[in-house]
N, CA, C, O and the ligand as a Tripos MOL2 file, in Angstrom:
@<TRIPOS>MOLECULE
protein
  305   303    77     0     0
PROTEIN
NO_CHARGES

@<TRIPOS>ATOM
      1 N         -33.0710   65.5150   18.4580 N.3       1 MET1
      2 CA        -32.7500   65.3850   16.9690 C.3       1 MET1
      3 C         -31.8400   64.1150   16.9630 C.2       1 MET1
      4 O         -32.2080   63.0560   16.4550 O.2       1 MET1
      5 N         -30.7520   64.2780   17.5010 N.am      2 SER2
      6 CA        -29.6450   63.2120   17.4600 C.3       2 SER2
      7 C         -30.1550   61.8500   18.0320 C.2       2 SER2
      8 O         -29.8930   60.7640   17.5150 O.2       2 SER2
      9 N         -30.9220   62.0280   19.1740 N.am      3 LYS3
     10 CA        -31.3760   60.8740   19.8230 C.3       3 LYS3
     11 C         -32.0170   60.1120   18.8890 C.2       3 LYS3
     12 O         -31.4890   59.0160   18.7010 O.2       3 LYS3
     13 N         -33.0960   60.3800   18.1760 N.am      4 THR4
     14 CA        -34.0470   59.6470   17.3440 C.3       4 THR4
     15 C         -33.2740   59.0810   16.1850 C.2       4 THR4
     16 O         -33.4100   57.8860   15.9230 O.2       4 THR4
     17 N         -32.4200   59.8930   15.4220 N.am      5 SER5
     18 CA        -31.5820   59.3600   14.3490 C.3       5 SER5
     19 C         -30.7930   58.1370   14.7710 C.2       5 SER5
     20 O         -30.7800   57.0930   14.1180 O.2       5 SER5
     21 N         -30.2030   58.3120   15.7850 N.am      6 LYS6
     22 CA        -29.3360   57.1610   16.5100 C.3       6 LYS6
     23 C         -30.2160   55.8870   16.5960 C.2       6 LYS6
     24 O         -29.9570   54.8670   15.9590 O.2       6 LYS6
     25 N         -31.1400   56.0050   17.3250 N.am      7 ALA7
     26 CA        -32.0420   54.7570   17.4460 C.3       7 ALA7
     27 C         -32.5320   54.3090   16.0050 C.2       7 ALA7
     28 O         -32.7250   53.0960   15.9240 O.2       7 ALA7
     29 N         -32.7370   54.9330   15.0230 N.am      8 GLN8
     30 CA        -33.2470   54.4790   13.7740 C.3       8 GLN8
     31 C         -32.0240   53.8190   12.9700 C.2       8 GLN8
     32 O         -32.2210   52.9180   12.1550 O.2       8 GLN8
     33 N         -30.8210   54.2980   13.2390 N.am      9 ASN9
     34 CA        -29.6440   53.7080   12.5820 C.3       9 ASN9
     35 C         -29.3490   52.2500   12.9930 C.2       9 ASN9
     36 O         -28.7200   51.4540   12.2950 O.2       9 ASN9
     37 N         -29.8980   51.9850   14.2520 N.am     10 LEU10
     38 CA        -29.7750   50.5590   14.7480 C.3      10 LEU10
     39 C         -30.5780   49.6010   13.9500 C.2      10 LEU10
     40 O         -30.2370   48.4190   13.9640 O.2      10 LEU10
     41 N         -31.5840   49.9690   13.2720 N.am     11 ASP11
     42 CA        -32.5230   49.1950   12.6120 C.3      11 ASP11
     43 C         -32.2140   49.3140   11.1220 C.2      11 ASP11
     44 O         -32.4560   48.2910   10.4810 O.2      11 ASP11
     45 N         -31.7740   50.2520   10.5060 N.am     12 VAL12
     46 CA        -31.3840   50.2720    9.1480 C.3      12 VAL12
     47 C         -30.0110   50.2680    9.0170 C.2      12 VAL12
     48 O         -29.2430   51.0710    9.5480 O.2      12 VAL12
     49 N         -29.6930   49.2570    8.2290 N.am     13 PRO13
     50 CA        -28.2400   49.0370    7.7580 C.3      13 PRO13
     51 C         -27.5910   50.1630    6.8910 C.2      13 PRO13
     52 O         -28.2880   50.8290    6.1250 O.2      13 PRO13
     53 N         -26.4610   50.3360    7.0000 N.am     14 ALA14
     54 CA        -25.9050   51.5780    6.4030 C.3      14 ALA14
     55 C         -26.1570   51.4680    4.7440 C.2      14 ALA14
     56 O         -26.3680   52.4400    4.0180 O.2      14 ALA14
     57 N         -26.0880   50.1110    4.3200 N.am     15 VAL15
     58 CA        -26.5020   50.0950    2.8640 C.3      15 VAL15
     59 C         -27.3810   48.9510    2.8020 C.2      15 VAL15
     60 O         -26.9790   47.8340    3.1280 O.2      15 VAL15
     61 N         -28.5660   49.1680    2.4010 N.am     16 ASN16
     62 CA        -29.6140   48.1880    2.1200 C.3      16 ASN16
     63 C         -29.3710   47.0760    1.1730 C.2      16 ASN16
     64 O         -29.3320   47.3090   -0.0350 O.2      16 ASN16
     65 N         -29.1940   45.8120    1.6710 N.am     17 PRO17
     66 CA        -28.7240   44.7650    0.4290 C.3      17 PRO17
     67 C         -29.8950   44.6960   -0.5860 C.2      17 PRO17
     68 O         -29.5840   44.2500   -1.6900 O.2      17 PRO17
     69 N         -31.0600   45.0240   -0.4220 N.am     18 GLN18
     70 CA        -32.0470   45.0690   -1.4920 C.3      18 GLN18
     71 C         -31.6400   46.1800   -2.5340 C.2      18 GLN18
     72 O         -31.7360   46.0040   -3.7490 O.2      18 GLN18
     73 N         -31.2150   47.2460   -2.0000 N.am     19 VAL19
     74 CA        -30.8260   48.2840   -2.7680 C.3      19 VAL19
     75 C         -29.5840   47.8870   -3.7280 C.2      19 VAL19
     76 O         -29.4940   48.3500   -4.8650 O.2      19 VAL19
     77 N         -28.7370   47.0880   -3.2410 N.am     20 ILE20
     78 CA        -27.6660   46.7830   -4.0090 C.3      20 ILE20
     79 C         -28.1100   45.6930   -5.1290 C.2      20 ILE20
     80 O         -27.5880   45.6930   -6.2440 O.2      20 ILE20
     81 N         -29.1140   44.7630   -4.7460 N.am     21 ASP21
     82 CA        -29.6090   43.8550   -5.6300 C.3      21 ASP21
     83 C         -30.3340   44.5580   -6.6420 C.2      21 ASP21
     84 O         -30.1990   44.1390   -7.7910 O.2      21 ASP21
     85 N         -31.1090   45.5840   -6.4350 N.am     22 ALA22
     86 CA        -31.7980   46.3090   -7.4240 C.3      22 ALA22
     87 C         -30.9210   46.9220   -8.3580 C.2      22 ALA22
     88 O         -31.1500   46.8380   -9.5640 O.2      22 ALA22
     89 N         -29.9020   47.5510   -7.8940 N.am     23 ALA23
     90 CA        -28.8120   48.1470   -8.6650 C.3      23 ALA23
     91 C         -28.2420   47.3560   -9.6820 C.2      23 ALA23
     92 O         -28.1420   47.6090  -10.8820 O.2      23 ALA23
     93 N         -27.7840   46.0930   -8.8710 N.am     24 ARG24
     94 CA        -27.2000   45.0970   -9.8110 C.3      24 ARG24
     95 C         -27.9750   44.6250  -11.0050 C.2      24 ARG24
     96 O         -27.4790   44.4220  -12.1130 O.2      24 ARG24
     97 N         -29.3570   44.4530  -10.6510 N.am     25 ASP25
     98 CA        -30.3130   44.0600  -11.6870 C.3      25 ASP25
     99 C         -30.2550   45.1620  -12.7230 C.2      25 ASP25
    100 O         -29.9950   44.9140  -13.9000 O.2      25 ASP25
    101 N         -30.4730   46.2430  -12.3240 N.am     26 TYR26
    102 CA        -30.6120   47.4080  -13.3500 C.3      26 TYR26
    103 C         -29.4070   47.3050  -14.2670 C.2      26 TYR26
    104 O         -29.5490   47.4180  -15.4840 O.2      26 TYR26
    105 N         -28.1560   47.0790  -13.6720 N.am     27 VAL27
    106 CA        -26.8980   47.2690  -14.5320 C.3      27 VAL27
    107 C         -26.8960   46.1430  -15.5060 C.2      27 VAL27
    108 O         -26.8160   46.3380  -16.7190 O.2      27 VAL27
    109 N         -26.9790   45.0500  -15.0020 N.am     28 PHE28
    110 CA        -26.9300   43.6320  -15.8390 C.3      28 PHE28
    111 C         -28.0620   43.1500  -16.5370 C.2      28 PHE28
    112 O         -27.9470   42.2980  -17.4170 O.2      28 PHE28
    113 N         -29.3690   43.7380  -16.1350 N.am     29 GLU29
    114 CA        -30.4810   43.3260  -16.9150 C.3      29 GLU29
    115 C         -30.3120   43.8580  -18.4130 C.2      29 GLU29
    116 O         -30.1640   45.0510  -18.6790 O.2      29 GLU29
    117 N         -30.3490   42.8950  -19.3000 N.am     30 PRO30
    118 CA        -30.2780   43.3210  -20.6950 C.3      30 PRO30
    119 C         -31.6920   44.3550  -21.1630 C.2      30 PRO30
    120 O         -32.8730   44.0350  -21.0300 O.2      30 PRO30
    121 N         -31.2130   45.5260  -21.6790 N.am     31 LYS31
    122 CA        -32.1440   46.3470  -21.7870 C.3      31 LYS31
    123 C         -33.2300   45.8980  -22.9370 C.2      31 LYS31
    124 O         -32.8130   45.0790  -23.7570 O.2      31 LYS31
    125 N         -34.2810   46.2540  -23.0430 N.am     32 PRO32
    126 CA        -35.2650   45.7380  -24.0580 C.3      32 PRO32
    127 C         -34.9560   46.2060  -25.4670 C.2      32 PRO32
    128 O         -35.6950   46.9430  -26.1200 O.2      32 PRO32
    129 N         -33.7290   45.6820  -25.8980 N.am     33 VAL33
    130 CA        -33.4430   45.8830  -27.5300 C.3      33 VAL33
    131 C         -33.6500   44.9260  -28.1040 C.2      33 VAL33
    132 O         -33.4020   43.8730  -27.5180 O.2      33 VAL33
    133 N         -34.1240   44.8810  -29.3200 N.am     34 SER34
    134 CA        -34.5630   43.7410  -30.1910 C.3      34 SER34
    135 C         -33.2900   43.1110  -30.4960 C.2      34 SER34
    136 O         -32.4210   43.7780  -31.0560 O.2      34 SER34
    137 N         -33.0650   41.7520  -30.1500 N.am     35 GLN35
    138 CA        -31.9640   40.7890  -30.6310 C.3      35 GLN35
    139 C         -32.3900   39.9050  -31.5530 C.2      35 GLN35
    140 O         -33.5520   39.5110  -31.6530 O.2      35 GLN35
    141 N         -31.4020   39.5550  -32.2900 N.am     36 PHE36
    142 CA        -31.6650   38.4560  -33.2390 C.3      36 PHE36
    143 C         -30.3260   37.7410  -33.6190 C.2      36 PHE36
    144 O         -29.2830   38.3490  -33.3800 O.2      36 PHE36
    145 N         -30.2640   36.4230  -34.2270 N.am     37 PRO37
    146 CA        -28.9980   35.8190  -34.5380 C.3      37 PRO37
    147 C         -28.1940   36.6490  -35.1080 C.2      37 PRO37
    148 O         -28.4790   37.6700  -35.7350 O.2      37 PRO37
    149 N         -26.9980   36.1140  -34.8410 N.am     38 CYS38
    150 CA        -25.7220   36.9000  -35.4060 C.3      38 CYS38
    151 C         -25.6940   36.4920  -36.9480 C.2      38 CYS38
    152 O         -25.8980   35.3200  -37.2640 O.2      38 CYS38
    153 N         -25.4630   37.3830  -37.8140 N.am     39 ARG39
    154 CA        -25.7330   37.0710  -39.2610 C.3      39 ARG39
    155 C         -24.3470   36.3180  -39.7290 C.2      39 ARG39
    156 O         -24.2450   35.9300  -40.8930 O.2      39 ARG39
    157 N         -23.4690   36.1590  -38.9430 N.am     40 VAL40
    158 CA        -22.2520   35.1720  -39.2480 C.3      40 VAL40
    159 C         -22.1120   34.0450  -38.6210 C.2      40 VAL40
    160 O         -21.7290   33.0850  -39.2890 O.2      40 VAL40
    161 N         -22.3340   33.8950  -37.4330 N.am     41 CYS41
    162 CA        -22.2260   32.5240  -36.6080 C.3      41 CYS41
    163 C         -23.6330   32.1980  -36.1660 C.2      41 CYS41
    164 O         -23.7790   31.0490  -35.7480 O.2      41 CYS41
    165 N         -24.7420   33.0120  -36.1760 N.am     42 GLY42
    166 CA        -25.9350   32.5900  -35.8930 C.3      42 GLY42
    167 C         -26.1640   32.5150  -34.3340 C.2      42 GLY42
    168 O         -27.1640   31.9590  -33.8810 O.2      42 GLY42
    169 N         -25.2080   33.0890  -33.5320 N.am     43 THR43
    170 CA        -25.4160   33.2490  -32.0760 C.3      43 THR43
    171 C         -26.4500   34.4690  -31.8600 C.2      43 THR43
    172 O         -26.3800   35.5600  -32.4260 O.2      43 THR43
    173 N         -27.3640   34.0870  -30.9820 N.am     44 SER44
    174 CA        -28.1700   35.0500  -30.5090 C.3      44 SER44
    175 C         -27.5620   36.2010  -29.7720 C.2      44 SER44
    176 O         -26.6290   35.9730  -29.0020 O.2      44 SER44
    177 N         -28.0280   37.4690  -29.9450 N.am     45 GLY45
    178 CA        -27.4600   38.5640  -29.1150 C.3      45 GLY45
    179 C         -27.0270   39.6480  -29.9850 C.2      45 GLY45
    180 O         -26.4820   40.6580  -29.5390 O.2      45 GLY45
    181 N         -27.2930   39.4280  -31.3830 N.am     46 ALA46
    182 CA        -26.8500   40.5840  -32.1910 C.3      46 ALA46
    183 C         -27.8970   41.7080  -32.1890 C.2      46 ALA46
    184 O         -29.0870   41.4800  -31.9680 O.2      46 ALA46
    185 N         -27.4520   42.8200  -32.4210 N.am     47 THR47
    186 CA        -28.3630   44.0160  -32.5380 C.3      47 THR47
    187 C         -28.2130   44.8500  -33.4970 C.2      47 THR47
    188 O         -27.1730   44.8010  -34.1530 O.2      47 THR47
    189 N         -29.2460   45.8330  -33.8080 N.am     48 GLU48
    190 CA        -29.1120   46.7360  -35.0000 C.3      48 GLU48
    191 C         -27.8050   47.4850  -34.7450 C.2      48 GLU48
    192 O         -27.0230   47.7150  -35.6670 O.2      48 GLU48
    193 N         -27.5790   47.8560  -33.5060 N.am     49 SER49
    194 CA        -26.3610   48.9780  -33.2210 C.3      49 SER49
    195 C         -25.0070   47.9670  -33.3880 C.2      49 SER49
    196 O         -23.9090   48.5200  -33.4430 O.2      49 SER49
    197 N         -25.0690   46.7560  -33.4540 N.am     50 SER50
    198 CA        -23.7350   45.9210  -33.6450 C.3      50 SER50
    199 C         -23.6840   45.5080  -35.0450 C.2      50 SER50
    200 O         -22.8910   44.5980  -35.2870 O.2      50 SER50
    201 N         -24.3980   46.0090  -36.0720 N.am     51 ASP51
    202 CA        -24.2750   45.4980  -37.3650 C.3      51 ASP51
    203 C         -24.7590   44.1750  -37.7680 C.2      51 ASP51
    204 O         -24.4120   43.6110  -38.8060 O.2      51 ASP51
    205 N         -25.6750   43.6490  -36.7990 N.am     52 GLY52
    206 CA        -26.1050   42.4550  -36.9160 C.3      52 GLY52
    207 C         -25.1290   41.3880  -36.5340 C.2      52 GLY52
    208 O         -25.3200   40.2490  -36.9610 O.2      52 GLY52
    209 N         -24.0510   41.6610  -35.7320 N.am     53 LEU53
    210 CA        -23.0790   40.8090  -35.3800 C.3      53 LEU53
    211 C         -23.2060   40.5970  -33.8640 C.2      53 LEU53
    212 O         -23.4950   41.5450  -33.1340 O.2      53 LEU53
    213 N         -22.9660   39.2130  -33.3240 N.am     54 CYS54
    214 CA        -22.7950   39.1640  -31.9970 C.3      54 CYS54
    215 C         -21.5420   39.7460  -31.4390 C.2      54 CYS54
    216 O         -20.7080   40.1220  -32.2620 O.2      54 CYS54
    217 N         -21.2640   39.8860  -30.1060 N.am     55 TRP55
    218 CA        -19.9390   40.4240  -29.6460 C.3      55 TRP55
    219 C         -18.9940   39.8730  -30.0590 C.2      55 TRP55
    220 O         -18.0230   40.5820  -30.3250 O.2      55 TRP55
    221 N         -18.9000   38.4300  -30.2720 N.am     56 VAL56
    222 CA        -17.7610   37.7680  -30.6100 C.3      56 VAL56
    223 C         -17.4160   38.0760  -32.0370 C.2      56 VAL56
    224 O         -16.2350   38.3310  -32.2740 O.2      56 VAL56
    225 N         -18.2460   38.0870  -32.9760 N.am     57 CYS57
    226 CA        -18.0250   38.4470  -34.3000 C.3      57 CYS57
    227 C         -17.6470   39.8570  -34.4550 C.2      57 CYS57
    228 O         -16.9080   40.2770  -35.3450 O.2      57 CYS57
    229 N         -18.1090   40.4500  -33.6850 N.am     58 ARG58
    230 CA        -17.9780   41.9240  -33.7670 C.3      58 ARG58
    231 C         -16.2770   42.1470  -33.4710 C.2      58 ARG58
    232 O         -15.5950   42.8020  -34.2590 O.2      58 ARG58
    233 N         -15.8080   41.6340  -32.4660 N.am     59 ARG59
    234 CA        -14.5350   41.6370  -31.8490 C.3      59 ARG59
    235 C         -13.6310   41.1110  -33.0100 C.2      59 ARG59
    236 O         -12.5890   41.7060  -33.2830 O.2      59 ARG59
    237 N         -13.9860   40.1150  -33.6210 N.am     60 LEU60
    238 CA        -13.2620   39.4650  -34.6620 C.3      60 LEU60
    239 C         -13.1740   40.2830  -35.8480 C.2      60 LEU60
    240 O         -12.0810   40.3500  -36.4100 O.2      60 LEU60
    241 N         -14.2500   40.9720  -36.3530 N.am     61 LYS61
    242 CA        -14.4500   42.0890  -37.3160 C.3      61 LYS61
    243 C         -13.2610   43.2290  -36.9550 C.2      61 LYS61
    244 O         -12.3970   43.5700  -37.7620 O.2      61 LYS61
    245 N         -13.3730   43.6850  -35.7570 N.am     62 ILE62
    246 CA        -12.5550   44.7800  -35.3870 C.3      62 ILE62
    247 C         -10.9830   44.3810  -35.4460 C.2      62 ILE62
    248 O         -10.1190   45.1690  -35.8310 O.2      62 ILE62
    249 N         -10.7180   43.0210  -35.0050 N.am     63 SER63
    250 CA         -9.5180   42.8350  -35.2260 C.3      63 SER63
    251 C          -8.8590   42.4700  -36.4220 C.2      63 SER63
    252 O          -7.6460   42.5820  -36.6020 O.2      63 SER63
    253 N          -9.8600   41.9330  -37.4170 N.am     64 ALA64
    254 CA         -9.4080   41.6700  -38.6520 C.3      64 ALA64
    255 C          -9.2500   43.1550  -39.4070 C.2      64 ALA64
    256 O          -8.5970   43.1970  -40.4490 O.2      64 ALA64
    257 N          -9.7880   44.2330  -38.9300 N.am     65 TRP65
    258 CA         -9.5080   45.4990  -39.5130 C.3      65 TRP65
    259 C          -8.0920   45.8730  -38.9730 C.2      65 TRP65
    260 O          -7.2960   46.4360  -39.7250 O.2      65 TRP65
    261 N          -7.8070   45.6120  -37.8620 N.am     66 ARG66
    262 CA         -6.4470   46.1000  -37.4110 C.3      66 ARG66
    263 C          -5.3760   45.1900  -38.1560 C.2      66 ARG66
    264 O          -4.3260   45.6910  -38.5610 O.2      66 ARG66
    265 N          -5.6540   43.8990  -38.3200 N.am     67 ASP67
    266 CA         -4.6440   43.1280  -39.1900 C.3      67 ASP67
    267 C          -4.4960   43.5460  -40.6200 C.2      67 ASP67
    268 O          -3.4620   43.3880  -41.2680 O.2      67 ASP67
    269 N          -5.6390   44.1100  -41.0870 N.am     68 SER68
    270 CA         -5.5780   44.4320  -42.7420 C.3      68 SER68
    271 C          -4.7580   45.7240  -42.5460 C.2      68 SER68
    272 O          -3.8320   45.9270  -43.3310 O.2      68 SER68
    273 N          -4.9960   46.5450  -41.6430 N.am     69 ASP69
    274 CA         -4.2970   47.8480  -41.6190 C.3      69 ASP69
    275 C          -2.7640   47.5120  -41.5260 C.2      69 ASP69
    276 O          -1.9540   48.0640  -42.2710 O.2      69 ASP69
    277 N          -2.4150   46.6250  -40.6230 N.am     70 ALA70
    278 CA         -0.9910   46.2950  -40.2630 C.3      70 ALA70
    279 C          -0.3860   45.6850  -41.6140 C.2      70 ALA70
    280 O           0.7980   45.8860  -41.8860 O.2      70 ALA70
    281 N          -1.0920   45.0460  -42.3300 N.am     71 GLN71
    282 CA         -0.6220   44.3220  -43.5520 C.3      71 GLN71
    283 C          -0.3240   45.4350  -44.6060 C.2      71 GLN71
    284 O           0.7230   45.4690  -45.2520 O.2      71 GLN71
    285 N          -1.4500   46.4440  -44.7350 N.am     72 ASP72
    286 CA         -1.1630   47.4960  -45.7660 C.3      72 ASP72
    287 C          -0.0120   48.2950  -45.2920 C.2      72 ASP72
    288 O           0.6970   48.7950  -46.1650 O.2      72 ASP72
    289 N           0.2600   48.4770  -44.1650 N.am     73 ALA73
    290 CA          1.3450   49.3140  -43.6600 C.3      73 ALA73
    291 C           2.7730   48.7140  -43.8590 C.2      73 ALA73
    292 O           3.7740   49.3830  -44.1170 O.2      73 ALA73
    293 N           2.7320   47.5160  -43.7220 N.am     74 SER74
    294 CA          4.2060   46.7060  -44.0400 C.3      74 SER74
    295 C           4.2330   46.1180  -45.3260 C.2      74 SER74
    296 O           5.2220   45.4660  -45.6590 O.2      74 SER74
    297 N           3.1810   46.2800  -46.1640 N.am     75 SER75
    298 CA          3.3690   45.4010  -47.4750 C.3      75 SER75
    299 C           4.2990   46.2650  -48.4240 C.2      75 SER75
    300 O           4.3710   47.4900  -48.3250 O.2      75 SER75
    301 N           4.9400   45.5840  -49.2680 N.am     76 GLU76
    302 CA          5.8490   46.3180  -50.0670 C.3      76 GLU76
    303 C           5.6470   45.9400  -51.4990 C.2      76 GLU76
    304 O           6.3350   46.4590  -52.3770 O.2      76 GLU76
    305 ZN        -21.5430   35.9560  -34.2180 Zn       77 ZN77
@<TRIPOS>BOND
     1     1     2 1
     2     2     3 1
     3     3     4 2
     4     3     5 am
     5     5     6 1
     6     6     7 1
     7     7     8 2
     8     7     9 am
     9     9    10 1
    10    10    11 1
    11    11    12 2
    12    11    13 am
    13    13    14 1
    14    14    15 1
    15    15    16 2
    16    15    17 am
    17    17    18 1
    18    18    19 1
    19    19    20 2
    20    19    21 am
    21    21    22 1
    22    22    23 1
    23    23    24 2
    24    23    25 am
    25    25    26 1
    26    26    27 1
    27    27    28 2
    28    27    29 am
    29    29    30 1
    30    30    31 1
    31    31    32 2
    32    31    33 am
    33    33    34 1
    34    34    35 1
    35    35    36 2
    36    35    37 am
    37    37    38 1
    38    38    39 1
    39    39    40 2
    40    39    41 am
    41    41    42 1
    42    42    43 1
    43    43    44 2
    44    43    45 am
    45    45    46 1
    46    46    47 1
    47    47    48 2
    48    47    49 am
    49    49    50 1
    50    50    51 1
    51    51    52 2
    52    51    53 am
    53    53    54 1
    54    54    55 1
    55    55    56 2
    56    55    57 am
    57    57    58 1
    58    58    59 1
    59    59    60 2
    60    59    61 am
    61    61    62 1
    62    62    63 1
    63    63    64 2
    64    63    65 am
    65    65    66 1
    66    66    67 1
    67    67    68 2
    68    67    69 am
    69    69    70 1
    70    70    71 1
    71    71    72 2
    72    71    73 am
    73    73    74 1
    74    74    75 1
    75    75    76 2
    76    75    77 am
    77    77    78 1
    78    78    79 1
    79    79    80 2
    80    79    81 am
    81    81    82 1
    82    82    83 1
    83    83    84 2
    84    83    85 am
    85    85    86 1
    86    86    87 1
    87    87    88 2
    88    87    89 am
    89    89    90 1
    90    90    91 1
    91    91    92 2
    92    91    93 am
    93    93    94 1
    94    94    95 1
    95    95    96 2
    96    95    97 am
    97    97    98 1
    98    98    99 1
    99    99   100 2
   100    99   101 am
   101   101   102 1
   102   102   103 1
   103   103   104 2
   104   103   105 am
   105   105   106 1
   106   106   107 1
   107   107   108 2
   108   107   109 am
   109   109   110 1
   110   110   111 1
   111   111   112 2
   112   111   113 am
   113   113   114 1
   114   114   115 1
   115   115   116 2
   116   115   117 am
   117   117   118 1
   118   118   119 1
   119   119   120 2
   120   119   121 am
   121   121   122 1
   122   122   123 1
   123   123   124 2
   124   123   125 am
   125   125   126 1
   126   126   127 1
   127   127   128 2
   128   127   129 am
   129   129   130 1
   130   130   131 1
   131   131   132 2
   132   131   133 am
   133   133   134 1
   134   134   135 1
   135   135   136 2
   136   135   137 am
   137   137   138 1
   138   138   139 1
   139   139   140 2
   140   139   141 am
   141   141   142 1
   142   142   143 1
   143   143   144 2
   144   143   145 am
   145   145   146 1
   146   146   147 1
   147   147   148 2
   148   147   149 am
   149   149   150 1
   150   150   151 1
   151   151   152 2
   152   151   153 am
   153   153   154 1
   154   154   155 1
   155   155   156 2
   156   155   157 am
   157   157   158 1
   158   158   159 1
   159   159   160 2
   160   159   161 am
   161   161   162 1
   162   162   163 1
   163   163   164 2
   164   163   165 am
   165   165   166 1
   166   166   167 1
   167   167   168 2
   168   167   169 am
   169   169   170 1
   170   170   171 1
   171   171   172 2
   172   171   173 am
   173   173   174 1
   174   174   175 1
   175   175   176 2
   176   175   177 am
   177   177   178 1
   178   178   179 1
   179   179   180 2
   180   179   181 am
   181   181   182 1
   182   182   183 1
   183   183   184 2
   184   183   185 am
   185   185   186 1
   186   186   187 1
   187   187   188 2
   188   187   189 am
   189   189   190 1
   190   190   191 1
   191   191   192 2
   192   191   193 am
   193   193   194 1
   194   194   195 1
   195   195   196 2
   196   195   197 am
   197   197   198 1
   198   198   199 1
   199   199   200 2
   200   199   201 am
   201   201   202 1
   202   202   203 1
   203   203   204 2
   204   203   205 am
   205   205   206 1
   206   206   207 1
   207   207   208 2
   208   207   209 am
   209   209   210 1
   210   210   211 1
   211   211   212 2
   212   211   213 am
   213   213   214 1
   214   214   215 1
   215   215   216 2
   216   215   217 am
   217   217   218 1
   218   218   219 1
   219   219   220 2
   220   219   221 am
   221   221   222 1
   222   222   223 1
   223   223   224 2
   224   223   225 am
   225   225   226 1
   226   226   227 1
   227   227   228 2
   228   227   229 am
   229   229   230 1
   230   230   231 1
   231   231   232 2
   232   231   233 am
   233   233   234 1
   234   234   235 1
   235   235   236 2
   236   235   237 am
   237   237   238 1
   238   238   239 1
   239   239   240 2
   240   239   241 am
   241   241   242 1
   242   242   243 1
   243   243   244 2
   244   243   245 am
   245   245   246 1
   246   246   247 1
   247   247   248 2
   248   247   249 am
   249   249   250 1
   250   250   251 1
   251   251   252 2
   252   251   253 am
   253   253   254 1
   254   254   255 1
   255   255   256 2
   256   255   257 am
   257   257   258 1
   258   258   259 1
   259   259   260 2
   260   259   261 am
   261   261   262 1
   262   262   263 1
   263   263   264 2
   264   263   265 am
   265   265   266 1
   266   266   267 1
   267   267   268 2
   268   267   269 am
   269   269   270 1
   270   270   271 1
   271   271   272 2
   272   271   273 am
   273   273   274 1
   274   274   275 1
   275   275   276 2
   276   275   277 am
   277   277   278 1
   278   278   279 1
   279   279   280 2
   280   279   281 am
   281   281   282 1
   282   282   283 1
   283   283   284 2
   284   283   285 am
   285   285   286 1
   286   286   287 1
   287   287   288 2
   288   287   289 am
   289   289   290 1
   290   290   291 1
   291   291   292 2
   292   291   293 am
   293   293   294 1
   294   294   295 1
   295   295   296 2
   296   295   297 am
   297   297   298 1
   298   298   299 1
   299   299   300 2
   300   299   301 am
   301   301   302 1
   302   302   303 1
   303   303   304 2
@<TRIPOS>SUBSTRUCTURE
     1 MET1         2 RESIDUE 1 A MET
     2 SER2         6 RESIDUE 1 A SER
     3 LYS3        10 RESIDUE 1 A LYS
     4 THR4        14 RESIDUE 1 A THR
     5 SER5        18 RESIDUE 1 A SER
     6 LYS6        22 RESIDUE 1 A LYS
     7 ALA7        26 RESIDUE 1 A ALA
     8 GLN8        30 RESIDUE 1 A GLN
     9 ASN9        34 RESIDUE 1 A ASN
    10 LEU10       38 RESIDUE 1 A LEU
    11 ASP11       42 RESIDUE 1 A ASP
    12 VAL12       46 RESIDUE 1 A VAL
    13 PRO13       50 RESIDUE 1 A PRO
    14 ALA14       54 RESIDUE 1 A ALA
    15 VAL15       58 RESIDUE 1 A VAL
    16 ASN16       62 RESIDUE 1 A ASN
    17 PRO17       66 RESIDUE 1 A PRO
    18 GLN18       70 RESIDUE 1 A GLN
    19 VAL19       74 RESIDUE 1 A VAL
    20 ILE20       78 RESIDUE 1 A ILE
    21 ASP21       82 RESIDUE 1 A ASP
    22 ALA22       86 RESIDUE 1 A ALA
    23 ALA23       90 RESIDUE 1 A ALA
    24 ARG24       94 RESIDUE 1 A ARG
    25 ASP25       98 RESIDUE 1 A ASP
    26 TYR26      102 RESIDUE 1 A TYR
    27 VAL27      106 RESIDUE 1 A VAL
    28 PHE28      110 RESIDUE 1 A PHE
    29 GLU29      114 RESIDUE 1 A GLU
    30 PRO30      118 RESIDUE 1 A PRO
    31 LYS31      122 RESIDUE 1 A LYS
    32 PRO32      126 RESIDUE 1 A PRO
    33 VAL33      130 RESIDUE 1 A VAL
    34 SER34      134 RESIDUE 1 A SER
    35 GLN35      138 RESIDUE 1 A GLN
    36 PHE36      142 RESIDUE 1 A PHE
    37 PRO37      146 RESIDUE 1 A PRO
    38 CYS38      150 RESIDUE 1 A CYS
    39 ARG39      154 RESIDUE 1 A ARG
    40 VAL40      158 RESIDUE 1 A VAL
    41 CYS41      162 RESIDUE 1 A CYS
    42 GLY42      166 RESIDUE 1 A GLY
    43 THR43      170 RESIDUE 1 A THR
    44 SER44      174 RESIDUE 1 A SER
    45 GLY45      178 RESIDUE 1 A GLY
    46 ALA46      182 RESIDUE 1 A ALA
    47 THR47      186 RESIDUE 1 A THR
    48 GLU48      190 RESIDUE 1 A GLU
    49 SER49      194 RESIDUE 1 A SER
    50 SER50      198 RESIDUE 1 A SER
    51 ASP51      202 RESIDUE 1 A ASP
    52 GLY52      206 RESIDUE 1 A GLY
    53 LEU53      210 RESIDUE 1 A LEU
    54 CYS54      214 RESIDUE 1 A CYS
    55 TRP55      218 RESIDUE 1 A TRP
    56 VAL56      222 RESIDUE 1 A VAL
    57 CYS57      226 RESIDUE 1 A CYS
    58 ARG58      230 RESIDUE 1 A ARG
    59 ARG59      234 RESIDUE 1 A ARG
    60 LEU60      238 RESIDUE 1 A LEU
    61 LYS61      242 RESIDUE 1 A LYS
    62 ILE62      246 RESIDUE 1 A ILE
    63 SER63      250 RESIDUE 1 A SER
    64 ALA64      254 RESIDUE 1 A ALA
    65 TRP65      258 RESIDUE 1 A TRP
    66 ARG66      262 RESIDUE 1 A ARG
    67 ASP67      266 RESIDUE 1 A ASP
    68 SER68      270 RESIDUE 1 A SER
    69 ASP69      274 RESIDUE 1 A ASP
    70 ALA70      278 RESIDUE 1 A ALA
    71 GLN71      282 RESIDUE 1 A GLN
    72 ASP72      286 RESIDUE 1 A ASP
    73 ALA73      290 RESIDUE 1 A ALA
    74 SER74      294 RESIDUE 1 A SER
    75 SER75      298 RESIDUE 1 A SER
    76 GLU76      302 RESIDUE 1 A GLU
    77 ZN77       305 GROUP 0 **** ****
């Protein structure tokens, strides 16, 4: 039992590079989500789940919320 498995391990690498590539493609491959131009800057990549904003405008929007919150807290 151990003899045969040892012989097979010589031919099969511990981690198959093709498996890593396949996993990498699966992680970074954009999922089939309908994308359209950002409604603010026109950059493609906006999705329904991002309120029609690209990731850049989405971050700007979030940071704007933080700024407005800070101003409200410090306004007199
Ligand atoms: Zn944008």
